[in-house]
Backbone bond lengths (Angstrom), bond angles and torsions (degrees), N, CA, C in turn:
res aa  C-N    CA-C-N  psi(-1)  N-CA   C-N-CA  omega(-1)  CA-C   N-CA-C  phi
1 M - - - 1.538 - - 1.415 110.11 -
2 A 1.323 120.13 -34.26 1.448 122.41 176.93 1.553 114.66 -64.23
3 R 1.368 112.36 -35.86 1.499 119.60 -179.16 1.550 107.70 -68.32
4 I 1.284 118.96 -35.34 1.422 121.87 -178.25 1.523 109.30 -71.30
5 A 1.306 118.40 -38.28 1.476 123.55 176.29 1.479 108.97 -63.62
6 L 1.362 115.98 -47.34 1.457 118.88 178.02 1.528 115.21 -60.90
7 L 1.299 117.82 -38.97 1.468 125.45 177.26 1.497 105.89 -62.57
8 F 1.324 118.87 -50.38 1.447 124.11 -176.42 1.560 107.80 -58.71
9 Y 1.320 114.72 -44.35 1.494 118.36 -177.03 1.525 108.27 -64.63
10 L 1.361 118.06 -43.60 1.447 118.18 -179.53 1.486 114.16 -67.28
11 V 1.356 117.65 -34.49 1.519 117.26 178.45 1.553 106.43 -70.88
12 A 1.335 118.13 -41.45 1.494 119.18 178.17 1.545 109.51 -57.53
13 L 1.334 117.80 -44.90 1.451 121.17 -175.63 1.557 109.42 -65.67
14 F 1.324 116.69 -40.38 1.434 124.41 176.24 1.587 108.85 -58.62
15 L 1.275 117.83 -48.93 1.446 121.36 -177.42 1.497 111.95 -64.38
16 V 1.311 114.87 -44.81 1.532 116.24 175.27 1.568 111.50 -61.55
17 A 1.297 118.07 -43.27 1.476 119.71 176.46 1.477 110.24 -60.94
18 A 1.316 120.36 -41.73 1.504 122.07 -178.30 1.499 109.88 -66.94
19 L 1.285 115.59 -42.77 1.497 119.35 176.56 1.504 111.34 -60.97
20 G 1.275 116.56 -46.04 1.532 121.40 177.73 1.462 111.85 -61.34
21 L 1.347 119.29 -40.25 1.412 119.92 175.56 1.476 115.64 -64.91
22 A 1.373 114.42 -43.62 1.411 119.95 176.72 1.579 112.83 -62.22
23 F 1.317 113.56 -39.61 1.466 118.28 178.06 1.592 110.77 -62.74
24 A 1.376 114.50 -41.63 1.465 118.14 -178.50 1.585 107.58 -68.45
25 V 1.370 121.34 -36.82 1.433 119.85 -175.61 1.553 107.84 -71.88
26 Y 1.312 118.07 -39.70 1.511 117.29 -178.03 1.485 115.42 -80.37
27 N 1.367 116.70 -7.21 1.482 122.76 176.50 1.549 110.85 -120.17
28 A 1.343 118.20 43.18 1.447 119.94 -172.91 1.510 112.93 -84.62
29 Q 1.421 119.15 -6.23 1.364 117.98 -176.83 1.567 111.28 -68.58
30 T 1.372 114.85 152.98 1.415 120.61 -171.14 1.524 109.83 -90.44
31 V 1.362 118.69 137.86 1.410 123.40 171.13 1.486 114.37 -118.55
32 H 1.325 117.23 150.88 1.427 122.72 -176.53 1.528 103.40 -93.29
33 L 1.346 118.01 125.17 1.493 121.82 -178.74 1.533 108.15 -117.85
34 D 1.291 116.54 115.85 1.453 124.36 175.37 1.476 111.07 -95.02
35 Y 1.301 120.00 128.43 1.490 122.46 172.26 1.493 109.25 -135.83
36 V 1.377 115.36 -178.27 1.459 117.39 -167.41 1.511 113.99 -60.91
37 L 1.324 117.45 -36.35 1.440 124.48 -173.61 1.496 113.45 -90.19
38 G 1.313 118.06 -9.03 1.437 120.59 -176.57 1.497 113.60 165.38
39 A 1.371 113.48 -155.23 1.414 119.95 179.81 1.526 110.33 -144.03
40 V 1.341 117.31 153.21 1.490 117.97 -179.14 1.552 105.98 -149.05
41 D 1.343 114.12 152.79 1.521 118.44 168.97 1.529 108.82 -104.26
42 L 1.346 112.29 125.00 1.484 119.60 -176.96 1.508 109.91 -128.95
43 P 1.305 118.24 151.36 1.536 117.39 162.28 1.443 110.98 -56.37
44 L 1.374 112.80 151.37 1.464 117.02 -175.07 1.509 110.64 -68.73
45 S 1.383 121.98 -31.87 1.331 124.70 179.50 1.568 113.10 -66.66
46 V 1.275 115.30 -35.25 1.450 119.70 176.32 1.509 110.99 -69.84
47 A 1.297 116.31 -41.64 1.509 119.99 178.74 1.537 110.68 -64.40
48 L 1.358 116.94 -38.66 1.451 118.36 179.36 1.587 110.36 -72.99
49 L 1.289 117.70 -34.45 1.440 120.80 174.79 1.478 112.70 -62.09
50 G 1.303 113.66 -42.86 1.491 119.73 177.03 1.497 113.17 -62.76
51 A 1.349 117.00 -41.68 1.496 121.78 177.61 1.549 109.61 -67.22
52 L 1.284 118.17 -38.40 1.458 121.95 176.71 1.517 109.74 -63.56
53 T 1.318 119.74 -43.23 1.483 124.40 -177.37 1.447 107.66 -68.56
54 A 1.364 119.44 -44.03 1.488 119.18 178.38 1.511 111.14 -63.21
55 G 1.323 118.61 -38.51 1.494 121.41 -178.42 1.539 108.06 -64.50
56 V 1.337 119.76 -45.95 1.369 123.72 178.89 1.568 113.37 -59.10
57 A 1.312 113.76 -42.82 1.431 121.12 179.18 1.582 110.43 -65.05
58 L 1.281 117.03 -43.31 1.468 122.43 176.95 1.515 111.54 -63.13
59 G 1.309 115.44 -41.44 1.505 120.56 176.93 1.438 112.63 -63.57
60 I 1.329 122.51 -38.90 1.434 127.70 178.48 1.553 106.57 -67.11
61 L 1.225 116.71 -46.53 1.536 121.15 -179.54 1.506 108.68 -60.99
62 A 1.341 118.59 -41.20 1.444 122.55 -178.07 1.538 109.65 -66.44
63 C 1.282 119.35 -31.03 1.521 123.44 -179.40 1.497 111.62 -89.28
64 L 1.395 118.17 -11.44 1.437 116.62 -171.32 1.493 116.77 -63.18
65 G 1.382 116.16 -36.18 1.445 120.03 179.56 1.517 111.33 -64.41
66 R 1.275 117.62 -40.98 1.541 120.06 178.74 1.492 108.76 -66.17
67 I 1.357 118.39 -43.76 1.470 120.11 -175.29 1.567 107.69 -65.65
68 L 1.367 120.41 -38.47 1.399 118.88 -179.60 1.558 111.55 -69.43
69 H 1.320 118.25 -39.60 1.396 123.56 174.64 1.546 108.73 -58.73
70 L 1.293 122.91 -47.81 1.409 120.61 177.75 1.501 118.03 -66.22
71 R 1.296 116.76 -29.90 1.446 120.34 173.62 1.538 111.10 -66.25
72 H 1.407 114.89 -38.61 1.465 117.84 179.24 1.488 110.08 -66.63
73 E 1.369 115.13 -37.35 1.491 117.99 -178.95 1.477 111.27 -68.73
74 I 1.345 117.43 -37.40 1.456 121.55 176.15 1.574 112.27 -59.70
75 A 1.344 112.24 -44.31 1.465 118.89 -178.54 1.517 109.48 -62.76
76 R 1.389 115.13 -39.99 1.452 121.06 -177.98 1.435 111.02 -69.43
77 L 1.344 119.94 -37.15 1.500 121.74 -179.05 1.559 109.48 -77.27
78 H 1.368 115.25 -28.76 1.472 119.01 174.07 1.508 110.34 -64.15
79 R 1.311 119.97 -46.09 1.437 124.90 174.82 1.582 110.94 -55.49
80 R 1.356 114.35 -49.22 1.474 117.90 -177.90 1.542 111.59 -64.62
81 H 1.310 117.21 -32.01 1.465 123.76 177.75 1.533 106.99 -69.99
82 Q 1.251 119.39 -39.87 1.546 120.77 -175.97 1.562 106.93 -71.60
83 L 1.284 116.71 -39.06 1.616 118.77 175.13 1.510 109.77 -63.41
84 A 1.410 117.84 -43.50 1.432 115.53 179.04 1.497 113.28 -65.85
85 E 1.259 118.49 -36.46 1.532 122.34 174.78 1.459 110.51 -60.57
86 Q 1.319 117.43 -45.72 1.490 123.91 178.54 1.505 109.06 -59.24
87 E 1.348 118.06 -44.09 1.472 120.35 -176.69 1.497 109.81 -68.89
88 I 1.355 118.34 -39.88 1.433 121.46 177.32 1.619 110.65 -59.69
89 S 1.276 109.47 -44.96 1.523 118.57 178.56 1.525 109.00 -59.18
90 N 1.324 119.83 -44.23 1.448 121.93 178.80 1.514 112.37 -67.40
91 L 1.294 115.73 -34.09 1.455 115.51 -179.45 1.529 113.41 -73.57
92 R 1.323 112.17 -30.21 1.473 116.75 177.60 1.512 112.84 -68.86
93 T 1.324 117.14 -28.77 1.470 118.47 -177.41 1.517 111.33 -89.43
94 L 1.257 119.07 -9.12 1.438 121.36 174.15 1.575 114.31 -64.00
95 P 1.248 120.27 134.10 1.538 120.58 176.69 1.461 108.73 -65.12
96 I 1.326 117.24 147.79 1.400 122.01 173.92 1.492 111.80 -88.06
97 R 1.330 118.90 128.99 1.464 123.00 -176.83 1.537 107.08 -109.51
98 D 1.358 113.07 130.69 1.484 115.06 177.56 1.559 111.19 -96.30
């Protein structure tokens, strides 16, 4: 089963690399990119890859606050669960008085 998963991973990696190479070849024309500190001439595929990377990074940063809040809430709930389990365990060991 692990070999099939590895084979699937390698085929998927090869396909992504082939699509990326084809994209770079078909978009090889140069574009002039002006930014705050200067300007540069880049192939279109490199400029688009940079924009995609910047967008992903900004998206992750935008979600980071919510992710950290949820992790904190999970830790708090886990502590409450452990306390409740401990209390249940203590109640089960108490002798029953009639």
